[in-house]
C-alpha positions as CSV (number, residue, x, y, z in Angstrom):
1,M,-17.8,-2.0,-19.2
2,S,-20.0,-1.3,-16.2
3,N,-18.8,-2.4,-12.8
4,A,-21.7,-4.9,-12.4
5,A,-20.8,-6.5,-15.7
6,A,-17.1,-6.7,-14.9
7,T,-17.9,-8.3,-11.6
8,Q,-20.0,-11.1,-13.3
9,D,-16.9,-12.1,-15.3
10,N,-14.9,-12.6,-12.1
11,N,-15.1,-16.1,-10.5
12,V,-14.3,-16.1,-6.7
13,R,-12.9,-19.2,-5.1
14,P,-10.8,-20.4,-2.2
15,L,-7.1,-20.1,-2.7
16,C,-5.0,-23.2,-2.5
17,S,-1.4,-24.2,-2.7
18,I,-1.2,-24.5,-6.5
19,D,-1.9,-20.7,-6.5
20,L,1.3,-19.9,-4.7
21,E,3.5,-18.9,-7.8
22,R,0.7,-16.8,-9.3
23,I,0.0,-14.9,-5.9
24,I,3.8,-14.3,-5.7
25,A,3.9,-12.9,-9.2
26,I,1.0,-10.5,-8.6
27,D,2.3,-9.4,-5.3
28,S,5.9,-8.8,-6.5
29,A,4.6,-6.6,-9.3
30,H,3.2,-4.3,-6.7
31,V,5.9,-4.4,-3.9
32,G,9.0,-4.8,-6.0
33,E,10.2,-8.2,-4.5
34,P,8.9,-11.6,-4.0
35,R,7.5,-12.3,-0.5
36,R,7.6,-16.0,-1.1
37,R,8.2,-17.1,2.6
38,F,5.3,-14.9,3.8
39,F,2.8,-16.4,1.4
40,E,4.2,-20.0,1.9
41,K,3.6,-19.7,5.6
42,R,0.3,-18.0,5.3
43,L,-1.2,-20.7,3.0
44,A,0.3,-23.5,5.2
45,H,-1.3,-21.8,8.3
46,A,-4.6,-21.6,6.6
47,E,-4.7,-25.3,5.7
48,Q,-3.9,-26.2,9.4
49,H,-6.3,-23.7,11.0
50,R,-9.3,-23.1,8.6
51,E,-11.4,-21.4,11.2
52,D,-8.8,-18.6,11.6
53,F,-8.0,-17.7,8.0
54,V,-9.9,-16.8,4.9
55,H,-8.1,-16.7,1.5
56,V,-10.0,-15.9,-1.7
57,G,-8.9,-15.6,-5.3
58,V,-10.6,-14.3,-8.3
59,T,-10.1,-16.0,-11.7
60,R,-10.8,-14.9,-15.3
61,D,-10.9,-17.4,-17.9
62,G,-9.2,-19.9,-15.5
63,M,-6.2,-17.5,-14.5
64,L,-5.9,-16.2,-11.1
65,V,-6.0,-12.5,-11.4
66,G,-6.4,-11.3,-7.7
67,F,-6.2,-12.6,-4.3
68,A,-7.1,-11.5,-0.7
69,F,-5.9,-13.0,2.6
70,A,-7.6,-12.3,6.0
71,R,-7.0,-13.6,9.5
72,I,-9.8,-13.9,12.1
73,L,-9.1,-12.6,15.5
74,R,-11.3,-13.7,18.5
75,G,-11.1,-11.8,21.8
76,E,-8.0,-9.8,21.0
77,F,-7.7,-6.4,22.6
78,G,-10.7,-7.2,24.9
79,R,-13.2,-7.5,22.1
80,D,-16.1,-10.0,22.4
81,Q,-17.1,-10.2,18.6
82,A,-14.7,-11.8,16.0
83,T,-12.8,-9.3,13.7
84,A,-10.9,-10.1,10.7
85,T,-7.8,-8.3,9.5
86,L,-7.0,-8.0,5.8
87,D,-3.4,-8.9,5.6
88,A,-2.6,-9.0,1.9
89,L,-4.4,-8.0,-1.2
90,G,-3.3,-8.0,-4.8
91,V,-4.8,-7.5,-8.2
92,E,-2.7,-8.1,-11.4
93,R,-2.2,-4.7,-13.1
94,S,-3.9,-5.6,-16.4
95,S,-7.1,-6.6,-14.4
96,Q,-7.3,-3.5,-12.4
97,D,-10.6,-1.4,-13.0
98,R,-12.5,-4.4,-14.0
99,G,-14.1,-5.3,-11.0
100,V,-11.7,-7.7,-9.5
101,G,-11.0,-5.8,-6.3
102,H,-14.7,-5.6,-5.6
103,A,-15.3,-9.2,-6.3
104,L,-12.4,-10.1,-3.8
105,M,-14.1,-8.0,-1.2
106,N,-17.5,-9.4,-1.9
107,G,-16.4,-12.9,-1.8
108,L,-14.1,-12.2,1.4
109,S,-17.1,-10.6,3.0
110,D,-19.4,-13.6,2.2
111,V,-17.1,-16.1,3.9
112,L,-16.5,-13.9,6.9
113,R,-20.2,-13.4,7.5
114,R,-20.7,-17.2,7.4
115,K,-18.0,-17.4,10.0
116,K,-19.9,-14.8,12.2
117,V,-17.2,-12.1,11.7
118,Q,-18.6,-8.7,12.2
119,S,-15.9,-6.4,11.0
120,L,-12.9,-6.3,8.7
121,Q,-9.9,-4.1,9.3
122,S,-6.7,-3.2,7.5
123,Q,-3.8,-0.8,7.5
124,A,-2.4,1.3,4.6
125,D,0.4,3.7,4.1
126,W,-1.3,7.0,4.1
127,T,0.6,7.9,0.9
128,N,-0.7,4.9,-1.0
129,H,-3.5,6.8,-2.6
130,V,-4.6,4.0,-5.0
131,L,-5.0,1.6,-1.9
132,L,-6.8,4.3,0.1
133,R,-9.3,5.0,-2.8
134,Y,-9.9,1.2,-3.2
135,F,-10.7,1.0,0.6
136,E,-13.0,3.9,0.5
137,A,-14.8,2.4,-2.6
138,C,-15.3,-0.6,-0.5
139,D,-16.9,1.3,2.3
140,F,-13.9,1.1,4.8
141,G,-13.7,4.1,7.1
142,L,-11.3,5.4,9.9
143,A,-11.2,3.1,12.8
144,P,-11.4,4.7,16.3
145,R,-8.0,3.4,17.1
146,L,-4.5,4.7,16.9
147,I,-1.7,2.3,15.9
148,L,1.4,3.0,17.8
149,E,4.8,1.8,16.8
150,R,8.4,1.9,18.2
151,S,11.8,0.3,17.3
152,V,12.8,-2.5,19.4
153,L,16.4,-2.1,18.2
154,T,17.0,1.0,20.5
155,P,16.7,0.2,24.2
156,L,14.7,2.6,26.3
157,A,16.6,5.1,28.2
158,E,17.0,4.3,31.9
159,P,15.5,7.1,34.0
160,V,18.0,9.0,36.2
161,E,17.6,8.1,39.9
162,A,16.8,11.8,40.7
163,E,13.9,11.9,38.3
164,R,12.1,9.0,39.9
165,Q,11.8,10.8,43.1
């Protein structure tokens, strides 16, 4: 089946609270454990702040087979234009390679354009080759930023008084 034909079979729609269990099931199959609280909070925030969140799902024959969650940032890090971050994405395993991922990205992009968002960003573990190939197929590229991280569990070492002079 061609990608164009596969994409036509996928119906994109906004997610809602009745999708929660299916979202958790799809996500759990990929991450190995349910992230119920994360998705409950995200759906609740989206209902309360529609201007700041975009959530889309893809259905086939009435069944949710994929989802994408994005958050819109305005003014963060000194930026003038609105930017969205792709926070969660999932496609049920039996629906992979059937255009669901591309339908999700197209649906998400359509909504973001209507909200005047100019770019979409995400993060991926550099060893997650499947996700990186998907991002590449969706025209993502390396951003001109470096993400830094440090543990907050270990306090910073206090400088020795002699070192300050």
